[in-house]
C-alpha positions in Angstrom: -23.7 -14.5 11.3 -23.1 -16.3 8.0 -19.7 -16.3 6.3 -21.2 -14.2 3.5 -22.5 -11.5 5.9 -19.1 -11.4 7.7 -17.4 -10.9 4.4 -19.8 -8.1 3.5 -19.2 -6.4 6.8 -15.4 -6.7 6.3 -15.8 -5.3 2.8 -17.9 -2.4 4.1 -15.3 -1.6 6.8 -12.6 -1.7 4.2 -14.5 0.6 1.8 -15.2 3.0 4.7 -11.6 3.1 5.6 -10.7 3.7 1.9 -13.2 6.6 1.7 -11.8 8.1 4.9 -8.3 7.9 3.5 -9.5 9.6 0.3 -11.1 12.4 2.3 -7.9 12.8 4.4 -5.7 13.0 1.3 -8.0 15.7 -0.3 -8.1 17.6 2.9 -4.3 17.5 3.2 -4.2 19.2 -0.2 -6.6 21.9 0.8 -9.4 20.4 -1.3 -7.5 20.7 -4.6 -8.1 17.4 -6.4 -5.2 18.0 -8.9 -2.8 18.6 -6.0 -4.1 15.5 -4.4 -3.5 13.4 -7.5 0.0 15.0 -7.9 0.9 14.2 -4.3 -0.2 10.6 -4.7 1.8 10.1 -7.9 4.9 11.5 -6.2 4.4 9.2 -3.2 3.8 6.2 -5.5 7.0 7.0 -7.5 8.9 7.2 -4.3 7.5 3.9 -3.0 8.3 2.2 -6.3 11.9 3.3 -6.0 12.0 2.0 -2.4 10.6 -1.4 -3.5 13.2 -1.5 -6.3 16.0 -0.9 -3.8 14.7 -3.5 -1.4 14.4 -6.0 -4.2 18.1 -5.4 -5.1 19.2 -5.8 -1.5 17.2 -9.0 -1.0 18.6 -10.4 -4.2 22.2 -9.6 -3.2 21.7 -11.1 0.2 20.1 -14.2 -1.4 23.1 -14.6 -3.8 25.5 -14.3 -0.8 23.6 -17.1 1.1 22.2 -14.9 3.8 18.7 -16.2 3.5 17.7 -19.7 4.5 15.2 -21.4 2.3 12.0 -22.4 4.1 11.1 -26.0 3.3 7.8 -26.3 5.2 
């Protein structure tokens, strides 16, 4: 199997997984596409808030010297 065909197979699997996730999200919202989009926006906003909080925590820990730099 050539590297290109392996990449294509991986891309196809990834696409299939994405399509399955889309179908699951729509099914979870009873087939209502607007409700699905709304739920995804709410989830995204929540996750963005979590990322912001984590970034603050990491920044504070870094300032306090709790992280060691990796020098390779």
